[in-house]
C-alpha positions as CSV (number, residue, x, y, z in Angstrom):
1,M,10.6,14.9,-1.9
2,T,7.8,17.5,-1.4
3,E,8.7,20.3,1.0
4,P,6.6,20.3,4.2
5,L,3.8,22.8,4.5
6,R,4.7,25.7,6.7
7,L,2.0,27.6,8.6
8,S,2.5,31.1,9.7
9,G,-0.7,31.7,11.6
10,P,-4.3,30.9,12.3
11,A,-5.5,31.7,8.7
12,D,-2.9,29.4,7.3
13,L,-4.1,26.6,9.6
14,V,-7.7,27.1,8.4
15,A,-6.6,27.2,4.8
16,V,-4.9,23.9,5.0
17,V,-7.5,21.9,7.0
18,P,-9.7,21.1,3.9
19,Y,-6.6,19.6,2.3
20,L,-5.8,17.5,5.4
21,L,-9.4,16.2,5.4
22,G,-9.8,15.9,1.6
23,F,-13.0,18.1,1.7
24,H,-14.3,21.4,3.0
25,P,-15.9,20.7,6.4
26,S,-19.1,22.3,7.8
27,L,-20.7,22.1,11.2
28,S,-17.7,20.1,12.3
29,M,-15.0,19.9,14.9
30,V,-11.6,19.1,13.5
31,V,-8.7,17.9,15.7
32,I,-5.2,18.1,14.2
33,M,-2.8,15.8,16.0
34,M,0.7,17.2,16.2
35,Q,4.0,15.4,16.7
36,S,5.6,16.7,19.9
37,D,9.2,17.0,18.8
38,S,9.0,18.0,15.1
39,G,5.6,19.8,15.1
40,S,4.5,17.8,12.0
41,V,1.0,16.6,11.6
42,L,0.3,13.1,12.7
43,G,-3.3,13.0,11.4
44,T,-6.7,14.6,11.7
45,I,-10.0,13.7,13.4
46,R,-13.3,15.2,12.3
47,F,-16.7,14.8,13.9
48,D,-20.0,16.5,13.5
49,L,-20.8,19.2,16.0
50,P,-23.2,17.6,18.5
51,D,-26.4,19.2,19.7
52,H,-25.7,17.8,23.2
53,G,-23.4,15.4,25.0
54,A,-20.2,17.5,24.5
55,P,-18.6,16.3,27.8
56,S,-18.8,12.7,26.8
57,I,-17.4,13.4,23.4
58,A,-14.5,15.4,25.0
59,R,-13.8,12.4,27.3
60,E,-13.8,10.0,24.4
61,L,-11.5,12.3,22.4
62,S,-9.1,12.5,25.3
63,R,-9.0,8.7,25.6
64,M,-8.4,8.3,21.9
65,L,-5.5,10.9,21.9
66,T,-4.0,9.4,25.0
67,R,-4.2,5.9,23.6
68,N,-2.1,7.1,20.7
69,A,0.4,9.1,22.8
70,V,-0.7,12.4,21.3
71,T,0.2,15.3,23.6
72,R,-0.3,18.4,21.3
73,V,-3.3,19.3,19.1
74,M,-4.8,22.2,17.3
75,L,-8.6,22.6,17.1
76,A,-10.9,24.1,14.4
77,G,-14.6,24.4,14.8
78,Y,-16.7,25.1,11.7
79,G,-20.1,26.8,12.2
80,P,-21.8,29.6,14.1
81,G,-20.6,30.5,17.6
82,S,-23.8,29.1,19.1
83,R,-22.8,25.6,17.8
84,V,-19.0,25.7,18.0
85,T,-18.2,27.5,21.3
86,P,-20.0,25.2,23.8
87,V,-18.2,22.2,22.2
88,M,-14.9,24.0,22.0
89,D,-15.1,25.2,25.6
90,V,-15.6,21.6,26.9
91,I,-12.8,20.1,24.8
92,R,-10.4,22.9,25.9
93,E,-11.2,22.3,29.5
94,T,-10.9,18.5,29.2
95,L,-7.8,17.9,27.2
96,P,-5.2,19.5,29.5
97,G,-6.3,17.3,32.3
98,H,-5.1,14.4,30.2
99,G,-1.8,15.9,29.5
100,I,-2.8,17.2,26.0
101,E,-1.8,20.7,25.1
102,V,-4.1,22.8,22.9
103,L,-1.8,24.8,20.7
104,E,-4.6,26.7,18.9
105,A,-8.4,26.7,18.9
106,L,-10.3,28.4,16.1
107,R,-13.8,29.0,14.9
108,V,-14.4,29.3,11.2
109,E,-17.4,30.7,9.5
110,D,-18.1,32.5,6.1
111,G,-14.5,32.7,5.1
112,R,-13.2,34.2,8.4
113,C,-11.7,32.7,11.6
114,W,-11.5,33.6,15.2
115,S,-9.1,32.4,17.8
116,Y,-10.2,31.2,21.3
117,V,-6.5,31.2,22.4
118,C,-5.2,34.6,21.3
119,A,-6.8,37.8,22.7
120,D,-4.4,40.2,21.0
121,P,-6.5,42.3,18.5
122,S,-3.3,43.2,16.5
123,C,-3.1,39.6,15.2
124,C,-6.6,38.2,16.0
125,P,-9.0,41.1,15.5
126,P,-12.6,40.9,16.9
127,D,-14.1,40.7,13.5
128,G,-11.9,37.7,12.6
129,L,-9.2,37.0,10.1
130,P,-10.0,36.4,6.4
131,V,-9.1,33.0,5.2
132,D,-7.7,32.8,1.7
133,G,-8.6,29.4,0.3
134,C,-6.8,30.2,-2.9
135,G,-3.6,31.7,-1.3
136,E,-0.1,30.5,-1.0
137,I,-0.7,27.8,1.6
138,A,-3.6,26.3,-0.5
139,A,-1.4,26.4,-3.6
140,N,1.4,24.6,-1.8
141,A,-1.0,22.0,-0.6
142,V,-2.0,21.3,-4.2
143,V,1.6,21.1,-5.2
144,A,2.1,18.6,-2.4
145,G,-0.6,16.4,-4.0
146,L,-3.4,17.2,-1.6
147,V,-7.0,17.7,-2.7
148,A,-9.9,19.5,-1.1
149,L,-13.3,18.5,-2.5
150,P,-16.4,20.8,-1.9
151,D,-17.9,18.6,0.8
152,R,-18.0,15.1,2.3
153,G,-20.6,14.1,-0.3
154,A,-18.1,14.8,-3.0
155,L,-15.6,12.7,-1.2
156,E,-18.0,9.8,-0.9
157,A,-18.7,10.1,-4.7
158,T,-15.0,9.2,-5.4
159,L,-16.0,5.6,-4.2
160,A,-19.6,5.6,-5.4
161,P,-20.5,2.7,-7.7
162,V,-20.8,3.3,-11.4
163,D,-24.3,2.9,-12.9
164,G,-26.1,2.9,-16.1
165,A,-24.4,1.5,-19.1
166,R,-21.1,1.1,-17.2
167,R,-22.8,-1.0,-14.6
168,T,-24.4,-3.2,-17.2
169,A,-21.1,-3.7,-18.9
170,M,-19.5,-4.7,-15.6
171,R,-22.2,-7.2,-14.9
172,E,-21.5,-8.8,-18.2
173,A,-17.8,-8.8,-17.7
174,T,-18.3,-10.4,-14.2
175,L,-20.4,-13.2,-15.6
176,A,-17.7,-13.8,-18.2
177,A,-15.1,-13.8,-15.4
178,H,-17.2,-16.4,-13.6
179,A,-17.2,-18.6,-16.6
180,R,-13.5,-18.3,-17.0
181,A,-12.9,-19.1,-13.3
182,N,-15.2,-22.1,-13.4
183,A,-13.4,-23.5,-16.4
184,L,-10.0,-23.1,-14.7
185,L,-11.3,-24.5,-11.4
186,A,-12.3,-27.7,-13.3
187,S,-8.8,-28.0,-14.8
188,P,-6.0,-30.1,-13.2
189,T,-3.7,-27.2,-13.5
190,S,-5.8,-25.1,-11.2
191,T,-3.5,-25.3,-8.2
192,G,-3.1,-22.9,-5.3
193,A,0.3,-21.9,-6.8
194,Y,-1.4,-21.0,-10.1
195,W,-4.1,-18.8,-8.5
196,Y,-1.6,-17.0,-6.3
197,A,0.8,-16.3,-9.2
198,E,-2.2,-15.2,-11.4
199,G,-3.4,-12.8,-8.7
200,L,0.1,-11.2,-8.3
201,A,0.6,-10.9,-12.0
202,R,-2.8,-9.2,-12.5
203,I,-2.2,-6.8,-9.6
204,R,1.2,-5.9,-10.9
205,E,-0.2,-5.3,-14.4
206,A,-3.0,-3.1,-13.0
207,L,-0.6,-1.0,-10.9
208,C,1.7,-0.4,-13.9
209,Q,-1.3,0.7,-16.0
210,V,-2.5,3.1,-13.4
211,D,1.1,4.5,-13.1
212,R,1.0,5.1,-16.9
213,G,-2.4,6.8,-16.6
214,Q,-4.2,4.0,-18.5
215,E,-7.7,2.9,-17.5
216,L,-8.4,-0.8,-16.8
217,S,-10.8,-2.6,-19.0
218,D,-14.1,-4.0,-17.6
219,E,-12.6,-7.5,-18.1
220,Q,-9.5,-6.7,-16.1
221,V,-11.6,-5.1,-13.2
222,A,-14.0,-8.1,-13.1
223,W,-11.1,-10.6,-13.0
224,L,-9.4,-8.6,-10.3
225,G,-12.6,-8.7,-8.3
226,V,-12.6,-12.5,-8.5
227,L,-8.9,-12.9,-7.7
228,L,-9.2,-10.6,-4.6
229,T,-11.5,-13.1,-3.0
230,I,-8.4,-15.1,-2.5
231,I,-7.2,-13.8,0.9
232,P,-3.4,-14.2,0.2
233,V,-3.8,-12.4,-3.1
234,R,-5.7,-9.6,-1.4
235,D,-3.1,-9.2,1.3
236,S,-0.2,-9.4,-1.2
237,A,-1.6,-6.3,-3.0
238,L,-0.1,-4.3,-0.1
239,T,3.4,-5.6,-0.8
240,F,3.9,-3.8,-4.1
241,T,5.8,-1.0,-2.5
242,E,7.6,-0.1,-5.7
243,H,4.5,1.8,-6.6
244,S,3.5,5.0,-4.9
245,D,0.8,5.0,-2.2
246,Q,-1.3,7.3,-4.4
247,T,-1.1,4.8,-7.3
248,H,-2.4,2.1,-5.0
249,L,-5.2,4.3,-3.8
250,R,-6.3,5.3,-7.3
251,L,-6.3,1.7,-8.4
252,W,-8.3,0.3,-5.5
253,A,-10.7,3.2,-5.5
254,E,-11.4,2.6,-9.2
255,V,-11.9,-1.2,-8.7
256,T,-14.2,-0.5,-5.7
257,R,-16.4,1.8,-7.9
258,R,-16.6,-0.7,-10.8
259,V,-16.8,-4.2,-9.5
260,E,-20.2,-5.8,-8.8
261,P,-21.5,-5.1,-5.2
262,A,-20.7,-8.6,-4.0
263,Y,-17.0,-8.1,-4.9
264,V,-16.7,-4.6,-3.2
265,P,-15.3,-5.6,0.2
266,A,-11.7,-6.6,-0.8
267,P,-10.8,-3.6,-3.0
268,A,-12.7,-1.3,-0.6
269,C,-10.5,-2.5,2.3
270,L,-7.4,-2.1,0.2
271,A,-8.5,1.5,-0.6
272,A,-9.1,2.1,3.1
273,V,-5.7,0.9,4.0
274,M,-4.0,3.1,1.4
275,A,-6.2,6.1,2.5
276,L,-5.0,5.6,6.0
277,V,-1.4,5.3,5.0
278,T,-1.6,8.6,3.2
279,G,-3.3,10.2,6.2
280,D,-6.8,10.4,4.8
281,G,-8.8,9.0,7.6
282,T,-12.1,10.3,6.3
283,L,-11.7,8.6,2.9
284,A,-10.6,5.4,4.8
285,L,-13.9,5.5,6.7
286,V,-15.9,6.0,3.5
287,A,-14.1,3.0,2.0
288,V,-14.7,0.8,5.1
289,D,-18.4,1.7,5.2
290,R,-18.7,0.7,1.5
291,A,-17.1,-2.7,2.4
292,L,-19.4,-3.2,5.3
293,S,-22.5,-2.2,3.4
294,A,-21.7,-4.9,0.9
295,D,-20.8,-7.5,3.5
296,P,-21.4,-6.6,7.2
297,G,-19.5,-9.7,8.3
298,Y,-16.3,-9.0,6.3
299,R,-13.6,-9.4,9.0
300,F,-10.9,-7.2,7.4
301,A,-13.4,-4.3,7.2
302,G,-14.5,-4.9,10.8
303,M,-10.8,-4.7,11.9
304,L,-10.3,-1.5,9.9
305,R,-13.5,0.0,11.4
306,L,-12.2,-0.7,14.9
307,A,-8.8,0.9,14.1
308,L,-10.5,4.0,12.8
309,S,-12.8,4.2,15.8
310,I,-9.9,4.3,18.2
311,G,-7.9,6.7,16.1
312,V,-5.0,4.5,15.0
313,P,-2.4,6.9,13.4
314,P,-1.3,6.5,9.8
315,S,2.2,5.5,10.9
316,T,0.9,2.4,12.7
317,V,-0.9,1.2,9.6
318,A,2.1,1.9,7.4
319,D,4.3,-0.2,9.7
320,L,2.2,-3.2,8.9
321,R,3.6,-3.3,5.4
322,T,6.9,-5.0,6.5
323,P,9.8,-5.8,4.1
324,T,9.2,-9.5,4.7
325,M,5.4,-9.4,4.2
326,A,5.5,-10.8,0.6
327,Q,7.8,-13.7,1.7
328,D,5.6,-14.5,4.7
329,I,2.4,-14.7,2.5
330,A,4.2,-16.8,0.0
331,S,5.2,-19.2,2.7
332,I,1.6,-19.5,3.9
333,V,0.5,-20.2,0.4
334,A,3.1,-22.9,0.0
335,E,2.1,-24.6,3.3
336,N,-1.7,-24.4,2.6
337,P,-2.2,-24.5,-1.2
338,D,-5.6,-26.2,-1.1
339,G,-7.2,-23.1,0.4
340,V,-5.9,-20.7,-2.3
341,R,-9.0,-20.6,-4.6
342,P,-11.3,-17.8,-5.6
343,V,-14.8,-17.6,-4.1
344,L,-17.3,-16.8,-6.8
345,C,-20.1,-14.5,-5.6
346,D,-23.7,-14.7,-6.8
347,V,-24.4,-11.6,-9.0
348,T,-27.3,-13.0,-11.0
349,A,-29.8,-11.3,-8.6
350,E,-28.0,-8.0,-8.5
351,G,-29.6,-5.4,-10.6
352,R,-28.0,-2.4,-8.9
Protein backbone atom coordinates (compact mmCIF):
# COMPACT_ATOMS: atom_id res chain seq x y z
CA MET A 1 0.00 0.00 0.00
CA THR A 2 1.31 3.47 -0.88
CA GLU A 3 2.22 5.65 2.09
CA PRO A 4 -0.01 8.73 2.52
CA LEU A 5 1.44 12.05 1.43
CA ARG A 6 2.49 14.10 4.45
CA LEU A 7 2.47 17.89 4.17
CA SER A 8 4.73 19.99 6.38
CA GLY A 9 3.57 23.47 5.43
CA PRO A 10 1.94 25.81 2.88
CA ALA A 11 4.55 25.17 0.19
CA ASP A 12 3.94 21.42 0.39
CA LEU A 13 0.20 22.00 0.05
CA VAL A 14 0.70 24.07 -3.09
CA ALA A 15 3.13 21.51 -4.52
CA VAL A 16 0.62 18.67 -4.17
CA VAL A 17 -2.49 20.49 -5.49
CA PRO A 18 -1.67 19.85 -9.19
CA TYR A 19 -1.42 16.13 -8.43
CA LEU A 20 -4.77 16.15 -6.65
CA LEU A 21 -6.37 17.89 -9.64
CA GLY A 22 -4.42 16.08 -12.35
CA PHE A 23 -3.18 19.36 -13.89
CA HIS A 24 -1.59 22.68 -12.94
CA PRO A 25 -4.38 25.21 -12.29
CA SER A 26 -4.40 28.86 -13.29
CA LEU A 27 -6.86 31.65 -12.44
CA SER A 28 -8.61 29.13 -10.21
CA MET A 29 -9.87 28.60 -6.70
CA VAL A 30 -9.16 25.13 -5.34
CA VAL A 31 -11.00 23.76 -2.30
CA ILE A 32 -9.42 20.73 -0.63
CA MET A 33 -11.95 18.85 1.49
CA MET A 34 -10.43 17.30 4.61
CA GLN A 35 -11.64 14.44 6.79
CA SER A 36 -12.23 15.75 10.29
CA ASP A 37 -10.82 12.83 12.29
CA SER A 38 -7.85 11.61 10.21
CA GLY A 39 -6.96 14.79 8.33
CA SER A 40 -6.86 12.88 5.03
CA VAL A 41 -8.07 14.42 1.79
CA LEU A 42 -11.67 13.60 0.85
CA GLY A 43 -11.53 15.28 -2.54
CA THR A 44 -11.01 18.57 -4.32
CA ILE A 45 -13.22 21.19 -5.92
CA ARG A 46 -11.87 23.63 -8.51
CA PHE A 47 -13.63 26.54 -10.17
CA ASP A 48 -12.54 29.44 -12.33
CA LEU A 49 -11.99 32.72 -10.51
CA PRO A 50 -15.14 34.78 -11.15
CA ASP A 51 -15.05 38.39 -12.27
CA HIS A 52 -18.11 39.03 -10.11
CA GLY A 53 -20.69 37.15 -8.05
CA ALA A 54 -18.28 35.85 -5.38
CA PRO A 55 -20.94 35.93 -2.60
CA SER A 56 -23.30 33.64 -4.51
CA ILE A 57 -20.44 31.28 -5.34
CA ALA A 58 -19.42 31.21 -1.65
CA ARG A 59 -22.98 30.38 -0.61
CA GLU A 60 -23.24 27.57 -3.16
CA LEU A 61 -19.87 26.21 -2.05
CA SER A 62 -21.07 26.25 1.57
CA ARG A 63 -24.22 24.34 0.65
CA MET A 64 -22.20 21.79 -1.31
CA LEU A 65 -19.76 21.19 1.54
CA THR A 66 -22.53 21.04 4.16
CA ARG A 67 -24.52 18.58 2.05
CA ASN A 68 -21.51 16.26 2.09
CA ALA A 69 -20.79 16.73 5.81
CA VAL A 70 -17.43 18.43 5.15
CA THR A 71 -16.36 20.53 8.14
CA ARG A 72 -12.70 21.31 7.35
CA VAL A 73 -11.12 22.67 4.17
CA MET A 74 -7.95 24.23 2.81
CA LEU A 75 -8.11 26.86 0.08
CA ALA A 76 -5.67 27.79 -2.67
CA GLY A 77 -6.29 30.63 -5.11
CA TYR A 78 -4.21 30.81 -8.27
CA GLY A 79 -3.59 34.19 -9.87
CA PRO A 80 -2.80 37.84 -9.03
CA GLY A 81 -4.01 39.30 -5.76
CA SER A 82 -6.52 41.52 -7.56
CA ARG A 83 -8.32 38.39 -8.77
CA VAL A 84 -7.78 35.99 -5.87
CA THR A 85 -8.17 38.14 -2.75
CA PRO A 86 -11.78 39.38 -3.27
CA VAL A 87 -12.97 35.79 -3.84
CA MET A 88 -10.87 34.39 -1.00
CA ASP A 89 -12.14 37.02 1.45
CA VAL A 90 -15.79 36.23 0.73
CA ILE A 91 -15.27 32.47 1.00
CA ARG A 92 -13.34 32.82 4.27
CA GLU A 93 -16.13 35.00 5.68
CA THR A 94 -18.90 32.66 4.55
CA LEU A 95 -17.70 29.14 5.38
CA PRO A 96 -17.34 29.49 9.19
CA GLY A 97 -20.96 30.58 9.40
CA HIS A 98 -21.88 27.15 8.06
CA GLY A 99 -19.69 25.28 10.52
CA ILE A 100 -16.80 24.82 8.08
CA GLU A 101 -13.29 25.55 9.36
CA VAL A 102 -10.73 26.99 6.95
CA LEU A 103 -7.43 25.38 7.98
CA GLU A 104 -5.32 27.24 5.43
CA ALA A 105 -5.89 29.80 2.70
CA LEU A 106 -3.16 30.53 0.15
CA ARG A 107 -2.57 32.60 -2.95
CA VAL A 108 -0.24 31.15 -5.58
CA GLU A 109 1.47 33.05 -8.38
CA ASP A 110 4.72 32.67 -10.34
CA GLY A 111 6.10 29.83 -8.23
CA ARG A 112 5.46 31.48 -4.85
CA CYS A 113 2.65 31.30 -2.30
CA TRP A 114 1.27 33.66 0.36
CA SER A 115 -0.90 32.71 3.32
CA TYR A 116 -4.05 34.62 4.26
CA VAL A 117 -4.11 32.81 7.61
CA CYS A 118 -0.55 33.11 8.94
CA ALA A 119 0.88 36.55 9.70
CA ASP A 120 4.18 35.30 11.13
CA PRO A 121 6.97 36.52 8.81
CA SER A 122 9.31 33.82 10.10
CA CYS A 123 7.27 31.10 8.37
CA CYS A 124 5.23 33.11 5.88
CA PRO A 125 7.42 36.04 4.70
CA PRO A 126 5.85 39.05 2.94
CA ASP A 127 7.50 38.14 -0.36
CA GLY A 128 5.99 34.66 -0.24
CA LEU A 129 7.34 31.14 0.01
CA PRO A 130 8.92 29.44 -3.00
CA VAL A 131 7.05 26.40 -4.24
CA ASP A 132 9.23 23.53 -5.38
CA GLY A 133 7.22 21.66 -8.00
CA CYS A 134 10.06 19.14 -8.36
CA GLY A 135 10.75 18.62 -4.66
CA GLU A 136 10.16 15.75 -2.28
CA ILE A 137 6.39 16.14 -2.02
CA ALA A 138 6.03 16.17 -5.81
CA ALA A 139 8.29 13.12 -6.09
CA ASN A 140 6.21 11.31 -3.46
CA ALA A 141 3.04 12.18 -5.36
CA VAL A 142 4.48 10.63 -8.52
CA VAL A 143 5.48 7.50 -6.59
CA ALA A 144 1.90 7.35 -5.28
CA GLY A 145 0.70 7.17 -8.91
CA LEU A 146 -0.50 10.76 -9.21
CA VAL A 147 0.02 12.82 -12.37
CA ALA A 148 0.06 16.59 -12.93
CA LEU A 149 -0.45 17.62 -16.55
CA PRO A 150 0.52 21.13 -17.70
CA ASP A 151 -3.04 22.48 -17.80
CA ARG A 152 -6.70 21.53 -18.14
CA GLY A 153 -6.35 21.36 -21.92
CA ALA A 154 -3.78 18.61 -21.54
CA LEU A 155 -6.17 16.75 -19.25
CA GLU A 156 -8.98 17.04 -21.80
CA ALA A 157 -6.62 15.66 -24.44
CA THR A 158 -6.42 12.37 -22.53
CA LEU A 159 -10.03 11.74 -23.60
CA ALA A 160 -9.94 13.50 -26.97
CA PRO A 161 -11.00 11.41 -29.99
CA VAL A 162 -8.37 9.95 -32.25
CA ASP A 163 -8.31 11.35 -35.77
CA GLY A 164 -6.68 10.89 -39.15
CA ALA A 165 -5.77 7.34 -40.16
CA ARG A 166 -6.70 5.97 -36.75
CA ARG A 167 -10.22 7.40 -37.04
CA THR A 168 -10.61 5.94 -40.53
CA ALA A 169 -9.49 2.54 -39.27
CA MET A 170 -11.96 2.72 -36.36
CA ARG A 171 -14.86 3.57 -38.69
CA GLU A 172 -14.02 0.54 -40.82
CA ALA A 173 -13.76 -1.66 -37.72
CA THR A 174 -17.10 -0.33 -36.47
CA LEU A 175 -18.86 -1.12 -39.75
CA ALA A 176 -17.39 -4.63 -39.56
CA ALA A 177 -18.66 -4.92 -35.97
CA HIS A 178 -22.13 -3.91 -37.21
CA ALA A 179 -22.05 -6.64 -39.83
CA ARG A 180 -21.00 -9.16 -37.19
CA ALA A 181 -23.71 -8.04 -34.77
CA ASN A 182 -26.43 -8.11 -37.44
CA ALA A 183 -25.46 -11.66 -38.41
CA LEU A 184 -25.61 -12.76 -34.78
CA LEU A 185 -28.91 -11.00 -34.16
CA ALA A 186 -30.43 -12.97 -37.04
CA SER A 187 -29.27 -16.25 -35.52
CA PRO A 188 -31.48 -18.35 -33.23
CA THR A 189 -28.56 -18.59 -30.80
CA SER A 190 -28.69 -14.81 -30.26
CA THR A 191 -30.22 -14.92 -26.80
CA GLY A 192 -29.94 -12.44 -24.00
CA ALA A 193 -27.76 -14.91 -22.14
CA TYR A 194 -25.37 -15.06 -25.11
CA TRP A 195 -24.99 -11.29 -25.40
CA TYR A 196 -24.51 -10.86 -21.66
CA ALA A 197 -21.86 -13.60 -21.51
CA GLU A 198 -20.12 -12.20 -24.59
CA GLY A 199 -20.02 -8.73 -23.05
CA LEU A 200 -18.52 -9.99 -19.80
CA ALA A 201 -15.94 -12.08 -21.63
CA ARG A 202 -14.77 -9.21 -23.82
CA ILE A 203 -14.55 -6.80 -20.88
CA ARG A 204 -12.54 -9.32 -18.87
CA GLU A 205 -10.26 -9.89 -21.85
CA ALA A 206 -9.71 -6.15 -22.34
CA LEU A 207 -8.95 -5.51 -18.67
CA CYS A 208 -6.38 -8.31 -18.65
CA GLN A 209 -4.71 -6.88 -21.75
CA VAL A 210 -4.50 -3.42 -20.21
CA ASP A 211 -3.04 -4.98 -17.07
CA ARG A 212 -0.31 -6.51 -19.23
CA GLY A 213 0.35 -3.22 -21.00
CA GLN A 214 -1.05 -4.46 -24.33
CA GLU A 215 -3.05 -2.22 -26.66
CA LEU A 216 -6.47 -3.33 -27.85
CA SER A 217 -6.99 -3.82 -31.57
CA ASP A 218 -9.43 -1.64 -33.51
CA GLU A 219 -11.70 -4.67 -33.85
CA GLN A 220 -11.75 -5.22 -30.09
CA VAL A 221 -12.53 -1.57 -29.37
CA ALA A 222 -15.31 -1.44 -31.96
CA TRP A 223 -16.87 -4.63 -30.63
CA LEU A 224 -16.70 -3.31 -27.05
CA GLY A 225 -18.46 -0.17 -28.23
CA VAL A 226 -21.30 -2.28 -29.60
CA LEU A 227 -21.50 -4.50 -26.50
CA LEU A 228 -21.57 -1.55 -24.10
CA THR A 229 -24.88 -0.40 -25.59
CA ILE A 230 -26.32 -3.31 -23.61
CA ILE A 231 -27.03 -1.65 -20.26
CA PRO A 232 -26.41 -4.75 -18.06
CA VAL A 233 -23.08 -5.26 -19.84
CA ARG A 234 -22.12 -1.62 -19.31
CA ASP A 235 -23.03 -1.75 -15.63
CA SER A 236 -21.28 -5.10 -15.13
CA ALA A 237 -18.03 -3.48 -16.25
CA LEU A 238 -17.86 -1.91 -12.78
CA THR A 239 -17.99 -5.29 -11.04
CA PHE A 240 -14.54 -6.50 -12.11
CA THR A 241 -12.95 -5.38 -8.86
CA GLU A 242 -10.06 -7.85 -9.18
CA HIS A 243 -8.49 -5.26 -11.46
CA SER A 244 -7.16 -1.96 -10.11
CA ASP A 245 -9.15 1.23 -10.47
CA GLN A 246 -6.33 2.66 -12.60
CA THR A 247 -6.58 -0.32 -14.99
CA HIS A 248 -10.30 0.37 -15.39
CA LEU A 249 -9.65 4.05 -15.95
CA ARG A 250 -6.96 3.42 -18.57
CA LEU A 251 -9.21 0.97 -20.44
CA TRP A 252 -12.31 3.14 -20.57
CA ALA A 253 -10.36 6.30 -21.38
CA GLU A 254 -8.78 4.49 -24.34
CA VAL A 255 -12.11 3.09 -25.54
CA THR A 256 -13.69 6.56 -25.21
CA ARG A 257 -10.96 8.04 -27.41
CA ARG A 258 -11.20 5.39 -30.11
CA VAL A 259 -14.85 4.41 -30.57
CA GLU A 260 -16.99 6.20 -33.13
CA PRO A 261 -18.74 9.28 -31.64
CA ALA A 262 -22.14 7.58 -31.40
CA TYR A 263 -20.64 4.92 -29.13
CA VAL A 264 -18.84 7.35 -26.79
CA PRO A 265 -21.46 7.73 -23.97
CA ALA A 266 -21.11 4.31 -22.33
CA PRO A 267 -17.29 4.08 -22.09
CA ALA A 268 -17.08 7.80 -21.23
CA CYS A 269 -19.45 7.25 -18.30
CA LEU A 270 -17.41 4.27 -17.14
CA ALA A 271 -14.29 6.43 -17.34
CA ALA A 272 -16.10 9.12 -15.34
CA VAL A 273 -17.07 6.68 -12.59
CA MET A 274 -13.54 5.36 -12.29
CA ALA A 275 -12.12 8.89 -12.28
CA LEU A 276 -14.48 9.75 -9.43
CA VAL A 277 -13.53 6.59 -7.53
CA THR A 278 -9.86 7.55 -7.79
CA GLY A 279 -10.66 11.08 -6.60
CA ASP A 280 -10.14 12.82 -9.95
CA GLY A 281 -13.29 14.91 -10.15
CA THR A 282 -11.93 17.11 -12.94
CA LEU A 283 -11.26 14.17 -15.24
CA ALA A 284 -14.69 12.78 -14.33
CA LEU A 285 -16.26 16.05 -15.45
CA VAL A 286 -14.32 15.96 -18.74
CA ALA A 287 -15.53 12.39 -19.34
CA VAL A 288 -19.15 13.24 -18.54
CA ASP A 289 -19.03 16.23 -20.87
CA ARG A 290 -17.74 13.96 -23.65
CA ALA A 291 -20.66 11.60 -23.06
CA LEU A 292 -23.22 14.39 -23.09
CA SER A 293 -21.75 16.02 -26.18
CA ALA A 294 -22.28 12.71 -28.00
CA ASP A 295 -25.77 12.18 -26.58
CA PRO A 296 -27.31 14.99 -24.46
CA GLY A 297 -30.09 12.64 -23.37
CA TYR A 298 -27.88 9.82 -22.08
CA ARG A 299 -29.36 9.19 -18.63
CA PHE A 300 -26.29 7.75 -16.93
CA ALA A 301 -24.25 10.79 -17.98
CA GLY A 302 -26.97 13.10 -16.70
CA MET A 303 -26.95 11.35 -13.31
CA LEU A 304 -23.17 11.62 -13.08
CA ARG A 305 -23.29 15.30 -14.06
CA LEU A 306 -25.74 15.93 -11.22
CA ALA A 307 -23.51 14.04 -8.77
CA LEU A 308 -20.55 16.17 -9.80
CA SER A 309 -22.53 19.40 -9.53
CA ILE A 310 -23.49 18.71 -5.90
CA GLY A 311 -19.98 17.57 -4.96
CA VAL A 312 -20.62 13.90 -4.22
CA PRO A 313 -17.39 12.59 -2.61
CA PRO A 314 -15.43 9.70 -4.19
CA SER A 315 -16.29 7.39 -1.29
CA THR A 316 -20.01 7.62 -2.10
CA VAL A 317 -19.41 6.56 -5.71
CA ALA A 318 -17.07 3.77 -4.64
CA ASP A 319 -19.74 2.43 -2.28
CA LEU A 320 -22.04 1.84 -5.26
CA ARG A 321 -19.80 -1.04 -6.35
CA THR A 322 -21.27 -3.50 -3.86
CA PRO A 323 -20.05 -7.12 -3.49
CA THR A 324 -23.42 -8.39 -4.77
CA MET A 325 -23.61 -6.06 -7.77
CA ALA A 326 -22.63 -8.76 -10.29
CA GLN A 327 -25.21 -11.21 -8.94
CA ASP A 328 -27.91 -8.54 -8.93
CA ILE A 329 -27.26 -7.67 -12.58
CA ALA A 330 -27.17 -11.34 -13.58
CA SER A 331 -30.55 -11.84 -11.91
CA ILE A 332 -32.03 -8.93 -13.85
CA VAL A 333 -30.70 -10.42 -17.10
CA ALA A 334 -32.20 -13.81 -16.26
CA GLU A 335 -35.59 -12.23 -15.54
CA ASN A 336 -35.63 -10.00 -18.65
CA PRO A 337 -33.49 -11.73 -21.32
CA ASP A 338 -35.42 -10.26 -24.27
CA GLY A 339 -34.10 -6.77 -23.53
CA VAL A 340 -30.45 -7.82 -23.56
CA ARG A 341 -29.48 -6.91 -27.10
CA PRO A 342 -27.03 -4.40 -28.55
CA VAL A 343 -28.33 -1.17 -30.08
CA LEU A 344 -26.43 -0.44 -33.28
CA CYS A 345 -25.74 3.24 -33.86
CA ASP A 346 -25.73 4.94 -37.26
CA VAL A 347 -22.12 5.79 -38.13
CA THR A 348 -22.48 6.04 -41.92
CA ALA A 349 -22.95 9.83 -41.77
CA GLU A 350 -20.14 10.44 -39.30
CA GLY A 351 -17.02 11.77 -40.91
CA ARG A 352 -15.39 13.14 -37.77
